[in-house]
Chimera marker file (.cmm) of the C-alpha trace (Angstrom):
<marker_set name="trace">
<marker id="1" x="139.986" y="-232.020" z="20.080" r="1" g="1" b="0" radius="0.5"/>
<marker id="2" x="137.920" y="-229.181" z="21.470" r="1" g="1" b="0" radius="0.5"/>
<marker id="3" x="136.384" y="-226.787" z="18.970" r="1" g="1" b="0" radius="0.5"/>
<marker id="4" x="137.225" y="-223.108" z="19.551" r="1" g="1" b="0" radius="0.5"/>
<marker id="5" x="134.390" y="-220.859" z="18.450" r="1" g="1" b="0" radius="0.5"/>
<marker id="6" x="134.997" y="-217.156" z="17.872" r="1" g="1" b="0" radius="0.5"/>
<marker id="7" x="132.579" y="-214.282" z="17.290" r="1" g="1" b="0" radius="0.5"/>
<marker id="8" x="132.468" y="-211.546" z="14.654" r="1" g="1" b="0" radius="0.5"/>
<marker id="9" x="129.989" y="-208.674" z="14.265" r="1" g="1" b="0" radius="0.5"/>
<marker id="10" x="129.324" y="-207.153" z="10.830" r="1" g="1" b="0" radius="0.5"/>
<marker id="11" x="126.888" y="-204.516" z="9.602" r="1" g="1" b="0" radius="0.5"/>
<marker id="12" x="126.457" y="-204.259" z="5.846" r="1" g="1" b="0" radius="0.5"/>
<marker id="13" x="122.997" y="-202.835" z="5.293" r="1" g="1" b="0" radius="0.5"/>
<marker id="14" x="119.879" y="-204.885" z="5.940" r="1" g="1" b="0" radius="0.5"/>
<marker id="15" x="120.684" y="-207.794" z="8.232" r="1" g="1" b="0" radius="0.5"/>
<marker id="16" x="118.468" y="-210.104" z="6.180" r="1" g="1" b="0" radius="0.5"/>
<marker id="17" x="121.093" y="-209.869" z="3.418" r="1" g="1" b="0" radius="0.5"/>
<marker id="18" x="124.191" y="-210.368" z="5.526" r="1" g="1" b="0" radius="0.5"/>
<marker id="19" x="122.599" y="-213.171" z="7.527" r="1" g="1" b="0" radius="0.5"/>
<marker id="20" x="121.670" y="-215.054" z="4.334" r="1" g="1" b="0" radius="0.5"/>
<marker id="21" x="125.211" y="-214.779" z="2.958" r="1" g="1" b="0" radius="0.5"/>
<marker id="22" x="127.098" y="-215.782" z="6.099" r="1" g="1" b="0" radius="0.5"/>
<marker id="23" x="124.791" y="-218.758" z="6.794" r="1" g="1" b="0" radius="0.5"/>
<marker id="24" x="126.139" y="-220.327" z="3.607" r="1" g="1" b="0" radius="0.5"/>
<marker id="25" x="129.805" y="-220.348" z="4.665" r="1" g="1" b="0" radius="0.5"/>
<marker id="26" x="131.637" y="-223.476" z="5.797" r="1" g="1" b="0" radius="0.5"/>
<marker id="27" x="132.900" y="-223.031" z="9.340" r="1" g="1" b="0" radius="0.5"/>
<marker id="28" x="130.124" y="-220.657" z="10.361" r="1" g="1" b="0" radius="0.5"/>
<marker id="29" x="128.183" y="-222.276" z="13.191" r="1" g="1" b="0" radius="0.5"/>
<marker id="30" x="125.553" y="-219.614" z="13.843" r="1" g="1" b="0" radius="0.5"/>
<marker id="31" x="124.402" y="-216.268" z="12.461" r="1" g="1" b="0" radius="0.5"/>
<marker id="32" x="122.163" y="-214.034" z="14.549" r="1" g="1" b="0" radius="0.5"/>
<marker id="33" x="120.631" y="-210.832" z="13.175" r="1" g="1" b="0" radius="0.5"/>
<marker id="34" x="120.445" y="-208.002" z="15.653" r="1" g="1" b="0" radius="0.5"/>
<marker id="35" x="121.356" y="-204.487" z="16.617" r="1" g="1" b="0" radius="0.5"/>
<marker id="36" x="124.924" y="-203.423" z="17.423" r="1" g="1" b="0" radius="0.5"/>
<marker id="37" x="126.154" y="-200.511" z="19.507" r="1" g="1" b="0" radius="0.5"/>
<marker id="38" x="122.759" y="-199.107" z="20.468" r="1" g="1" b="0" radius="0.5"/>
<marker id="39" x="122.501" y="-196.263" z="22.947" r="1" g="1" b="0" radius="0.5"/>
<marker id="40" x="119.188" y="-197.798" z="24.079" r="1" g="1" b="0" radius="0.5"/>
<marker id="41" x="119.017" y="-201.073" z="25.997" r="1" g="1" b="0" radius="0.5"/>
<marker id="42" x="117.169" y="-203.834" z="24.144" r="1" g="1" b="0" radius="0.5"/>
<marker id="43" x="116.082" y="-201.798" z="21.124" r="1" g="1" b="0" radius="0.5"/>
<marker id="44" x="113.301" y="-202.998" z="18.848" r="1" g="1" b="0" radius="0.5"/>
<marker id="45" x="113.282" y="-202.855" z="15.066" r="1" g="1" b="0" radius="0.5"/>
<marker id="46" x="111.086" y="-199.746" z="15.295" r="1" g="1" b="0" radius="0.5"/>
<marker id="47" x="113.543" y="-198.067" z="17.649" r="1" g="1" b="0" radius="0.5"/>
<marker id="48" x="116.485" y="-198.791" z="15.359" r="1" g="1" b="0" radius="0.5"/>
<marker id="49" x="114.583" y="-197.896" z="12.183" r="1" g="1" b="0" radius="0.5"/>
<marker id="50" x="113.804" y="-194.473" z="13.671" r="1" g="1" b="0" radius="0.5"/>
<marker id="51" x="117.530" y="-193.736" z="13.646" r="1" g="1" b="0" radius="0.5"/>
<marker id="52" x="117.427" y="-192.524" z="17.249" r="1" g="1" b="0" radius="0.5"/>
<marker id="53" x="119.386" y="-195.382" z="18.867" r="1" g="1" b="0" radius="0.5"/>
<marker id="54" x="122.695" y="-195.110" z="17.043" r="1" g="1" b="0" radius="0.5"/>
<marker id="55" x="122.453" y="-198.866" z="16.448" r="1" g="1" b="0" radius="0.5"/>
<marker id="56" x="123.315" y="-200.613" z="13.199" r="1" g="1" b="0" radius="0.5"/>
<marker id="57" x="121.453" y="-203.593" z="11.797" r="1" g="1" b="0" radius="0.5"/>
<marker id="58" x="124.147" y="-206.228" z="12.197" r="1" g="1" b="0" radius="0.5"/>
<marker id="59" x="124.861" y="-209.915" z="12.392" r="1" g="1" b="0" radius="0.5"/>
<marker id="60" x="126.668" y="-211.857" z="15.064" r="1" g="1" b="0" radius="0.5"/>
<marker id="61" x="128.681" y="-214.638" z="13.434" r="1" g="1" b="0" radius="0.5"/>
<marker id="62" x="129.888" y="-217.601" z="15.490" r="1" g="1" b="0" radius="0.5"/>
<marker id="63" x="132.634" y="-219.366" z="13.556" r="1" g="1" b="0" radius="0.5"/>
<marker id="64" x="135.336" y="-222.012" z="13.826" r="1" g="1" b="0" radius="0.5"/>
<marker id="65" x="138.673" y="-220.348" z="12.974" r="1" g="1" b="0" radius="0.5"/>
<marker id="66" x="140.126" y="-223.766" z="12.135" r="1" g="1" b="0" radius="0.5"/>
<marker id="67" x="137.721" y="-223.887" z="9.171" r="1" g="1" b="0" radius="0.5"/>
<marker id="68" x="137.273" y="-220.222" z="8.232" r="1" g="1" b="0" radius="0.5"/>
<marker id="69" x="139.456" y="-217.361" z="9.401" r="1" g="1" b="0" radius="0.5"/>
<marker id="70" x="138.332" y="-213.939" z="10.573" r="1" g="1" b="0" radius="0.5"/>
<marker id="71" x="140.311" y="-212.503" z="7.649" r="1" g="1" b="0" radius="0.5"/>
<marker id="72" x="138.303" y="-214.630" z="5.210" r="1" g="1" b="0" radius="0.5"/>
<marker id="73" x="135.057" y="-213.502" z="6.854" r="1" g="1" b="0" radius="0.5"/>
<marker id="74" x="136.196" y="-209.895" z="6.343" r="1" g="1" b="0" radius="0.5"/>
<marker id="75" x="136.934" y="-210.644" z="2.691" r="1" g="1" b="0" radius="0.5"/>
<marker id="76" x="133.416" y="-211.998" z="2.200" r="1" g="1" b="0" radius="0.5"/>
<marker id="77" x="131.908" y="-209.091" z="4.137" r="1" g="1" b="0" radius="0.5"/>
<marker id="78" x="133.618" y="-206.456" z="1.987" r="1" g="1" b="0" radius="0.5"/>
<marker id="79" x="132.764" y="-208.329" z="-1.242" r="1" g="1" b="0" radius="0.5"/>
<marker id="80" x="129.009" y="-208.712" z="-0.723" r="1" g="1" b="0" radius="0.5"/>
<marker id="81" x="128.057" y="-205.131" z="0.145" r="1" g="1" b="0" radius="0.5"/>
<marker id="82" x="129.147" y="-201.648" z="-0.902" r="1" g="1" b="0" radius="0.5"/>
<marker id="83" x="131.676" y="-200.415" z="1.675" r="1" g="1" b="0" radius="0.5"/>
<marker id="84" x="131.985" y="-197.088" z="-0.169" r="1" g="1" b="0" radius="0.5"/>
<marker id="85" x="128.359" y="-196.074" z="0.392" r="1" g="1" b="0" radius="0.5"/>
<marker id="86" x="127.788" y="-193.943" z="3.486" r="1" g="1" b="0" radius="0.5"/>
<marker id="87" x="124.707" y="-194.956" z="5.511" r="1" g="1" b="0" radius="0.5"/>
<marker id="88" x="123.064" y="-196.626" z="2.532" r="1" g="1" b="0" radius="0.5"/>
<marker id="89" x="122.887" y="-200.036" z="0.911" r="1" g="1" b="0" radius="0.5"/>
<marker id="90" x="120.620" y="-200.153" z="-2.117" r="1" g="1" b="0" radius="0.5"/>
<marker id="91" x="117.255" y="-198.637" z="-1.215" r="1" g="1" b="0" radius="0.5"/>
<marker id="92" x="117.928" y="-198.968" z="2.534" r="1" g="1" b="0" radius="0.5"/>
<marker id="93" x="119.052" y="-195.596" z="3.899" r="1" g="1" b="0" radius="0.5"/>
<marker id="94" x="119.986" y="-194.310" z="7.341" r="1" g="1" b="0" radius="0.5"/>
<marker id="95" x="122.737" y="-194.799" z="9.895" r="1" g="1" b="0" radius="0.5"/>
<marker id="96" x="121.183" y="-198.137" z="10.877" r="1" g="1" b="0" radius="0.5"/>
<marker id="97" x="122.231" y="-199.457" z="7.423" r="1" g="1" b="0" radius="0.5"/>
<marker id="98" x="125.845" y="-198.277" z="7.625" r="1" g="1" b="0" radius="0.5"/>
<marker id="99" x="128.825" y="-200.432" z="6.772" r="1" g="1" b="0" radius="0.5"/>
<marker id="100" x="130.602" y="-201.361" z="9.997" r="1" g="1" b="0" radius="0.5"/>
<marker id="101" x="132.830" y="-203.919" z="11.650" r="1" g="1" b="0" radius="0.5"/>
<marker id="102" x="132.415" y="-204.076" z="15.420" r="1" g="1" b="0" radius="0.5"/>
<marker id="103" x="135.523" y="-205.710" z="16.836" r="1" g="1" b="0" radius="0.5"/>
<marker id="104" x="136.034" y="-207.676" z="20.046" r="1" g="1" b="0" radius="0.5"/>
<marker id="105" x="139.781" y="-207.158" z="20.462" r="1" g="1" b="0" radius="0.5"/>
<marker id="106" x="142.822" y="-205.432" z="18.973" r="1" g="1" b="0" radius="0.5"/>
<marker id="107" x="143.600" y="-208.358" z="16.683" r="1" g="1" b="0" radius="0.5"/>
<marker id="108" x="140.166" y="-208.089" z="15.058" r="1" g="1" b="0" radius="0.5"/>
<marker id="109" x="140.533" y="-204.295" z="14.859" r="1" g="1" b="0" radius="0.5"/>
<marker id="110" x="143.890" y="-204.585" z="13.102" r="1" g="1" b="0" radius="0.5"/>
<marker id="111" x="142.581" y="-207.149" z="10.618" r="1" g="1" b="0" radius="0.5"/>
<marker id="112" x="139.470" y="-205.052" z="9.911" r="1" g="1" b="0" radius="0.5"/>
<marker id="113" x="141.542" y="-201.904" z="9.365" r="1" g="1" b="0" radius="0.5"/>
<marker id="114" x="143.871" y="-203.786" z="6.999" r="1" g="1" b="0" radius="0.5"/>
<marker id="115" x="140.944" y="-205.208" z="5.002" r="1" g="1" b="0" radius="0.5"/>
<marker id="116" x="139.300" y="-201.780" z="4.761" r="1" g="1" b="0" radius="0.5"/>
<marker id="117" x="142.563" y="-200.190" z="3.594" r="1" g="1" b="0" radius="0.5"/>
<marker id="118" x="142.525" y="-202.443" z="0.500" r="1" g="1" b="0" radius="0.5"/>
<marker id="119" x="139.292" y="-200.818" z="-0.739" r="1" g="1" b="0" radius="0.5"/>
<marker id="120" x="139.536" y="-197.382" z="-2.312" r="1" g="1" b="0" radius="0.5"/>
<marker id="121" x="136.941" y="-195.025" z="-0.886" r="1" g="1" b="0" radius="0.5"/>
<marker id="122" x="135.752" y="-197.374" z="1.859" r="1" g="1" b="0" radius="0.5"/>
<marker id="123" x="133.715" y="-195.598" z="4.534" r="1" g="1" b="0" radius="0.5"/>
<marker id="124" x="133.230" y="-198.681" z="6.693" r="1" g="1" b="0" radius="0.5"/>
<marker id="125" x="133.181" y="-197.864" z="10.395" r="1" g="1" b="0" radius="0.5"/>
<marker id="126" x="135.635" y="-199.896" z="12.481" r="1" g="1" b="0" radius="0.5"/>
<marker id="127" x="134.555" y="-199.612" z="16.135" r="1" g="1" b="0" radius="0.5"/>
<marker id="128" x="134.734" y="-201.620" z="19.342" r="1" g="1" b="0" radius="0.5"/>
<marker id="129" x="131.588" y="-203.601" z="20.086" r="1" g="1" b="0" radius="0.5"/>
<marker id="130" x="129.768" y="-202.063" z="23.043" r="1" g="1" b="0" radius="0.5"/>
<marker id="131" x="126.622" y="-204.189" z="22.856" r="1" g="1" b="0" radius="0.5"/>
<marker id="132" x="124.661" y="-206.547" z="20.638" r="1" g="1" b="0" radius="0.5"/>
<marker id="133" x="120.949" y="-207.249" z="21.006" r="1" g="1" b="0" radius="0.5"/>
<marker id="134" x="119.369" y="-210.080" z="18.978" r="1" g="1" b="0" radius="0.5"/>
<marker id="135" x="116.587" y="-208.994" z="16.632" r="1" g="1" b="0" radius="0.5"/>
<marker id="136" x="112.998" y="-210.094" z="16.991" r="1" g="1" b="0" radius="0.5"/>
<marker id="137" x="112.264" y="-213.695" z="15.927" r="1" g="1" b="0" radius="0.5"/>
<marker id="138" x="110.538" y="-212.472" z="12.747" r="1" g="1" b="0" radius="0.5"/>
<marker id="139" x="113.940" y="-211.423" z="11.370" r="1" g="1" b="0" radius="0.5"/>
<marker id="140" x="115.768" y="-214.706" z="12.023" r="1" g="1" b="0" radius="0.5"/>
<marker id="141" x="116.241" y="-216.872" z="8.933" r="1" g="1" b="0" radius="0.5"/>
<marker id="142" x="114.233" y="-214.318" z="6.940" r="1" g="1" b="0" radius="0.5"/>
<marker id="143" x="115.704" y="-215.329" z="3.592" r="1" g="1" b="0" radius="0.5"/>
<marker id="144" x="115.121" y="-219.044" z="4.131" r="1" g="1" b="0" radius="0.5"/>
<marker id="145" x="111.522" y="-218.426" z="5.209" r="1" g="1" b="0" radius="0.5"/>
<marker id="146" x="110.717" y="-215.906" z="2.447" r="1" g="1" b="0" radius="0.5"/>
<marker id="147" x="112.816" y="-216.847" z="-0.590" r="1" g="1" b="0" radius="0.5"/>
<marker id="148" x="110.065" y="-215.974" z="-3.065" r="1" g="1" b="0" radius="0.5"/>
<marker id="149" x="109.452" y="-212.512" z="-1.578" r="1" g="1" b="0" radius="0.5"/>
<marker id="150" x="110.395" y="-209.614" z="-3.836" r="1" g="1" b="0" radius="0.5"/>
<marker id="151" x="113.125" y="-208.270" z="-1.534" r="1" g="1" b="0" radius="0.5"/>
<marker id="152" x="114.762" y="-211.686" z="-1.368" r="1" g="1" b="0" radius="0.5"/>
<marker id="153" x="114.684" y="-212.197" z="-5.125" r="1" g="1" b="0" radius="0.5"/>
<marker id="154" x="115.795" y="-208.681" z="-6.034" r="1" g="1" b="0" radius="0.5"/>
<marker id="155" x="118.289" y="-207.837" z="-3.270" r="1" g="1" b="0" radius="0.5"/>
<marker id="156" x="119.471" y="-211.019" z="-1.535" r="1" g="1" b="0" radius="0.5"/>
<marker id="157" x="119.627" y="-213.508" z="-4.421" r="1" g="1" b="0" radius="0.5"/>
<marker id="158" x="122.277" y="-211.449" z="-6.302" r="1" g="1" b="0" radius="0.5"/>
<marker id="159" x="124.432" y="-211.385" z="-3.151" r="1" g="1" b="0" radius="0.5"/>
<marker id="160" x="124.139" y="-215.178" z="-2.830" r="1" g="1" b="0" radius="0.5"/>
<marker id="161" x="125.043" y="-215.567" z="-6.526" r="1" g="1" b="0" radius="0.5"/>
<marker id="162" x="128.100" y="-213.350" z="-6.036" r="1" g="1" b="0" radius="0.5"/>
<marker id="163" x="129.101" y="-215.404" z="-3.006" r="1" g="1" b="0" radius="0.5"/>
<marker id="164" x="128.969" y="-218.636" z="-5.039" r="1" g="1" b="0" radius="0.5"/>
<marker id="165" x="130.972" y="-217.102" z="-7.896" r="1" g="1" b="0" radius="0.5"/>
<marker id="166" x="133.701" y="-215.518" z="-5.765" r="1" g="1" b="0" radius="0.5"/>
<marker id="167" x="133.932" y="-217.923" z="-2.831" r="1" g="1" b="0" radius="0.5"/>
<marker id="168" x="132.536" y="-221.212" z="-4.175" r="1" g="1" b="0" radius="0.5"/>
<marker id="169" x="134.953" y="-223.515" z="-2.346" r="1" g="1" b="0" radius="0.5"/>
<marker id="170" x="133.901" y="-221.970" z="0.995" r="1" g="1" b="0" radius="0.5"/>
<marker id="171" x="130.160" y="-222.234" z="0.401" r="1" g="1" b="0" radius="0.5"/>
<marker id="172" x="127.749" y="-224.889" z="1.642" r="1" g="1" b="0" radius="0.5"/>
<marker id="173" x="125.625" y="-225.886" z="-1.342" r="1" g="1" b="0" radius="0.5"/>
<link id1="1" id2="2" r="1" g="1" b="0" radius="0.2"/>
<link id1="2" id2="3" r="1" g="1" b="0" radius="0.2"/>
<link id1="3" id2="4" r="1" g="1" b="0" radius="0.2"/>
<link id1="4" id2="5" r="1" g="1" b="0" radius="0.2"/>
<link id1="5" id2="6" r="1" g="1" b="0" radius="0.2"/>
<link id1="6" id2="7" r="1" g="1" b="0" radius="0.2"/>
<link id1="7" id2="8" r="1" g="1" b="0" radius="0.2"/>
<link id1="8" id2="9" r="1" g="1" b="0" radius="0.2"/>
<link id1="9" id2="10" r="1" g="1" b="0" radius="0.2"/>
<link id1="10" id2="11" r="1" g="1" b="0" radius="0.2"/>
<link id1="11" id2="12" r="1" g="1" b="0" radius="0.2"/>
<link id1="12" id2="13" r="1" g="1" b="0" radius="0.2"/>
<link id1="13" id2="14" r="1" g="1" b="0" radius="0.2"/>
<link id1="14" id2="15" r="1" g="1" b="0" radius="0.2"/>
<link id1="15" id2="16" r="1" g="1" b="0" radius="0.2"/>
<link id1="16" id2="17" r="1" g="1" b="0" radius="0.2"/>
<link id1="17" id2="18" r="1" g="1" b="0" radius="0.2"/>
<link id1="18" id2="19" r="1" g="1" b="0" radius="0.2"/>
<link id1="19" id2="20" r="1" g="1" b="0" radius="0.2"/>
<link id1="20" id2="21" r="1" g="1" b="0" radius="0.2"/>
<link id1="21" id2="22" r="1" g="1" b="0" radius="0.2"/>
<link id1="22" id2="23" r="1" g="1" b="0" radius="0.2"/>
<link id1="23" id2="24" r="1" g="1" b="0" radius="0.2"/>
<link id1="24" id2="25" r="1" g="1" b="0" radius="0.2"/>
<link id1="25" id2="26" r="1" g="1" b="0" radius="0.2"/>
<link id1="26" id2="27" r="1" g="1" b="0" radius="0.2"/>
<link id1="27" id2="28" r="1" g="1" b="0" radius="0.2"/>
<link id1="28" id2="29" r="1" g="1" b="0" radius="0.2"/>
<link id1="29" id2="30" r="1" g="1" b="0" radius="0.2"/>
<link id1="30" id2="31" r="1" g="1" b="0" radius="0.2"/>
<link id1="31" id2="32" r="1" g="1" b="0" radius="0.2"/>
<link id1="32" id2="33" r="1" g="1" b="0" radius="0.2"/>
<link id1="33" id2="34" r="1" g="1" b="0" radius="0.2"/>
<link id1="34" id2="35" r="1" g="1" b="0" radius="0.2"/>
<link id1="35" id2="36" r="1" g="1" b="0" radius="0.2"/>
<link id1="36" id2="37" r="1" g="1" b="0" radius="0.2"/>
<link id1="37" id2="38" r="1" g="1" b="0" radius="0.2"/>
<link id1="38" id2="39" r="1" g="1" b="0" radius="0.2"/>
<link id1="39" id2="40" r="1" g="1" b="0" radius="0.2"/>
<link id1="40" id2="41" r="1" g="1" b="0" radius="0.2"/>
<link id1="41" id2="42" r="1" g="1" b="0" radius="0.2"/>
<link id1="42" id2="43" r="1" g="1" b="0" radius="0.2"/>
<link id1="43" id2="44" r="1" g="1" b="0" radius="0.2"/>
<link id1="44" id2="45" r="1" g="1" b="0" radius="0.2"/>
<link id1="45" id2="46" r="1" g="1" b="0" radius="0.2"/>
<link id1="46" id2="47" r="1" g="1" b="0" radius="0.2"/>
<link id1="47" id2="48" r="1" g="1" b="0" radius="0.2"/>
<link id1="48" id2="49" r="1" g="1" b="0" radius="0.2"/>
<link id1="49" id2="50" r="1" g="1" b="0" radius="0.2"/>
<link id1="50" id2="51" r="1" g="1" b="0" radius="0.2"/>
<link id1="51" id2="52" r="1" g="1" b="0" radius="0.2"/>
<link id1="52" id2="53" r="1" g="1" b="0" radius="0.2"/>
<link id1="53" id2="54" r="1" g="1" b="0" radius="0.2"/>
<link id1="54" id2="55" r="1" g="1" b="0" radius="0.2"/>
<link id1="55" id2="56" r="1" g="1" b="0" radius="0.2"/>
<link id1="56" id2="57" r="1" g="1" b="0" radius="0.2"/>
<link id1="57" id2="58" r="1" g="1" b="0" radius="0.2"/>
<link id1="58" id2="59" r="1" g="1" b="0" radius="0.2"/>
<link id1="59" id2="60" r="1" g="1" b="0" radius="0.2"/>
<link id1="60" id2="61" r="1" g="1" b="0" radius="0.2"/>
<link id1="61" id2="62" r="1" g="1" b="0" radius="0.2"/>
<link id1="62" id2="63" r="1" g="1" b="0" radius="0.2"/>
<link id1="63" id2="64" r="1" g="1" b="0" radius="0.2"/>
<link id1="64" id2="65" r="1" g="1" b="0" radius="0.2"/>
<link id1="65" id2="66" r="1" g="1" b="0" radius="0.2"/>
<link id1="66" id2="67" r="1" g="1" b="0" radius="0.2"/>
<link id1="67" id2="68" r="1" g="1" b="0" radius="0.2"/>
<link id1="68" id2="69" r="1" g="1" b="0" radius="0.2"/>
<link id1="69" id2="70" r="1" g="1" b="0" radius="0.2"/>
<link id1="70" id2="71" r="1" g="1" b="0" radius="0.2"/>
<link id1="71" id2="72" r="1" g="1" b="0" radius="0.2"/>
<link id1="72" id2="73" r="1" g="1" b="0" radius="0.2"/>
<link id1="73" id2="74" r="1" g="1" b="0" radius="0.2"/>
<link id1="74" id2="75" r="1" g="1" b="0" radius="0.2"/>
<link id1="75" id2="76" r="1" g="1" b="0" radius="0.2"/>
<link id1="76" id2="77" r="1" g="1" b="0" radius="0.2"/>
<link id1="77" id2="78" r="1" g="1" b="0" radius="0.2"/>
<link id1="78" id2="79" r="1" g="1" b="0" radius="0.2"/>
<link id1="79" id2="80" r="1" g="1" b="0" radius="0.2"/>
<link id1="80" id2="81" r="1" g="1" b="0" radius="0.2"/>
<link id1="81" id2="82" r="1" g="1" b="0" radius="0.2"/>
<link id1="82" id2="83" r="1" g="1" b="0" radius="0.2"/>
<link id1="83" id2="84" r="1" g="1" b="0" radius="0.2"/>
<link id1="84" id2="85" r="1" g="1" b="0" radius="0.2"/>
<link id1="85" id2="86" r="1" g="1" b="0" radius="0.2"/>
<link id1="86" id2="87" r="1" g="1" b="0" radius="0.2"/>
<link id1="87" id2="88" r="1" g="1" b="0" radius="0.2"/>
<link id1="88" id2="89" r="1" g="1" b="0" radius="0.2"/>
<link id1="89" id2="90" r="1" g="1" b="0" radius="0.2"/>
<link id1="90" id2="91" r="1" g="1" b="0" radius="0.2"/>
<link id1="91" id2="92" r="1" g="1" b="0" radius="0.2"/>
<link id1="92" id2="93" r="1" g="1" b="0" radius="0.2"/>
<link id1="93" id2="94" r="1" g="1" b="0" radius="0.2"/>
<link id1="94" id2="95" r="1" g="1" b="0" radius="0.2"/>
<link id1="95" id2="96" r="1" g="1" b="0" radius="0.2"/>
<link id1="96" id2="97" r="1" g="1" b="0" radius="0.2"/>
<link id1="97" id2="98" r="1" g="1" b="0" radius="0.2"/>
<link id1="98" id2="99" r="1" g="1" b="0" radius="0.2"/>
<link id1="99" id2="100" r="1" g="1" b="0" radius="0.2"/>
<link id1="100" id2="101" r="1" g="1" b="0" radius="0.2"/>
<link id1="101" id2="102" r="1" g="1" b="0" radius="0.2"/>
<link id1="102" id2="103" r="1" g="1" b="0" radius="0.2"/>
<link id1="103" id2="104" r="1" g="1" b="0" radius="0.2"/>
<link id1="104" id2="105" r="1" g="1" b="0" radius="0.2"/>
<link id1="105" id2="106" r="1" g="1" b="0" radius="0.2"/>
<link id1="106" id2="107" r="1" g="1" b="0" radius="0.2"/>
<link id1="107" id2="108" r="1" g="1" b="0" radius="0.2"/>
<link id1="108" id2="109" r="1" g="1" b="0" radius="0.2"/>
<link id1="109" id2="110" r="1" g="1" b="0" radius="0.2"/>
<link id1="110" id2="111" r="1" g="1" b="0" radius="0.2"/>
<link id1="111" id2="112" r="1" g="1" b="0" radius="0.2"/>
<link id1="112" id2="113" r="1" g="1" b="0" radius="0.2"/>
<link id1="113" id2="114" r="1" g="1" b="0" radius="0.2"/>
<link id1="114" id2="115" r="1" g="1" b="0" radius="0.2"/>
<link id1="115" id2="116" r="1" g="1" b="0" radius="0.2"/>
<link id1="116" id2="117" r="1" g="1" b="0" radius="0.2"/>
<link id1="117" id2="118" r="1" g="1" b="0" radius="0.2"/>
<link id1="118" id2="119" r="1" g="1" b="0" radius="0.2"/>
<link id1="119" id2="120" r="1" g="1" b="0" radius="0.2"/>
<link id1="120" id2="121" r="1" g="1" b="0" radius="0.2"/>
<link id1="121" id2="122" r="1" g="1" b="0" radius="0.2"/>
<link id1="122" id2="123" r="1" g="1" b="0" radius="0.2"/>
<link id1="123" id2="124" r="1" g="1" b="0" radius="0.2"/>
<link id1="124" id2="125" r="1" g="1" b="0" radius="0.2"/>
<link id1="125" id2="126" r="1" g="1" b="0" radius="0.2"/>
<link id1="126" id2="127" r="1" g="1" b="0" radius="0.2"/>
<link id1="127" id2="128" r="1" g="1" b="0" radius="0.2"/>
<link id1="128" id2="129" r="1" g="1" b="0" radius="0.2"/>
<link id1="129" id2="130" r="1" g="1" b="0" radius="0.2"/>
<link id1="130" id2="131" r="1" g="1" b="0" radius="0.2"/>
<link id1="131" id2="132" r="1" g="1" b="0" radius="0.2"/>
<link id1="132" id2="133" r="1" g="1" b="0" radius="0.2"/>
<link id1="133" id2="134" r="1" g="1" b="0" radius="0.2"/>
<link id1="134" id2="135" r="1" g="1" b="0" radius="0.2"/>
<link id1="135" id2="136" r="1" g="1" b="0" radius="0.2"/>
<link id1="136" id2="137" r="1" g="1" b="0" radius="0.2"/>
<link id1="137" id2="138" r="1" g="1" b="0" radius="0.2"/>
<link id1="138" id2="139" r="1" g="1" b="0" radius="0.2"/>
<link id1="139" id2="140" r="1" g="1" b="0" radius="0.2"/>
<link id1="140" id2="141" r="1" g="1" b="0" radius="0.2"/>
<link id1="141" id2="142" r="1" g="1" b="0" radius="0.2"/>
<link id1="142" id2="143" r="1" g="1" b="0" radius="0.2"/>
<link id1="143" id2="144" r="1" g="1" b="0" radius="0.2"/>
<link id1="144" id2="145" r="1" g="1" b="0" radius="0.2"/>
<link id1="145" id2="146" r="1" g="1" b="0" radius="0.2"/>
<link id1="146" id2="147" r="1" g="1" b="0" radius="0.2"/>
<link id1="147" id2="148" r="1" g="1" b="0" radius="0.2"/>
<link id1="148" id2="149" r="1" g="1" b="0" radius="0.2"/>
<link id1="149" id2="150" r="1" g="1" b="0" radius="0.2"/>
<link id1="150" id2="151" r="1" g="1" b="0" radius="0.2"/>
<link id1="151" id2="152" r="1" g="1" b="0" radius="0.2"/>
<link id1="152" id2="153" r="1" g="1" b="0" radius="0.2"/>
<link id1="153" id2="154" r="1" g="1" b="0" radius="0.2"/>
<link id1="154" id2="155" r="1" g="1" b="0" radius="0.2"/>
<link id1="155" id2="156" r="1" g="1" b="0" radius="0.2"/>
<link id1="156" id2="157" r="1" g="1" b="0" radius="0.2"/>
<link id1="157" id2="158" r="1" g="1" b="0" radius="0.2"/>
<link id1="158" id2="159" r="1" g="1" b="0" radius="0.2"/>
<link id1="159" id2="160" r="1" g="1" b="0" radius="0.2"/>
<link id1="160" id2="161" r="1" g="1" b="0" radius="0.2"/>
<link id1="161" id2="162" r="1" g="1" b="0" radius="0.2"/>
<link id1="162" id2="163" r="1" g="1" b="0" radius="0.2"/>
<link id1="163" id2="164" r="1" g="1" b="0" radius="0.2"/>
<link id1="164" id2="165" r="1" g="1" b="0" radius="0.2"/>
<link id1="165" id2="166" r="1" g="1" b="0" radius="0.2"/>
<link id1="166" id2="167" r="1" g="1" b="0" radius="0.2"/>
<link id1="167" id2="168" r="1" g="1" b="0" radius="0.2"/>
<link id1="168" id2="169" r="1" g="1" b="0" radius="0.2"/>
<link id1="169" id2="170" r="1" g="1" b="0" radius="0.2"/>
<link id1="170" id2="171" r="1" g="1" b="0" radius="0.2"/>
<link id1="171" id2="172" r="1" g="1" b="0" radius="0.2"/>
<link id1="172" id2="173" r="1" g="1" b="0" radius="0.2"/>
</marker_set>
């Protein structure tokens, strides 16, 4: 039987956080941090951090829908960040840290809109994906490479703990 891999793009603040969470899910084959919907071709972290590109720090998730559904990915996404905070997640502020779902087709758009509607006060942007540029190598697997760093312990570890508590049966231990 041939495996059918699908793609999802989520922005929920710093991509180090969202990458670390989604890497732990069964059925997720690959997670790539990067920049979504930039008005500049091939932006760098510095470009995006400046706020001038319109890009969001995001992750590209390659997943097997036979193991984990897009709807379940949306559930995890909305649970592990604050979708009611406009252009801010924790201490990270600016449009590059906004909450957003960048959809590939109308089915994904409809599912994202339905998931957002369940959350009172959600400001999550639901937009078509126009482009995705992978981040610099330094950002890939940041959590796994820097688990003892302050940011990882203070910001990412609580998200991983929440993931285990709320979605334990879906998590790779």
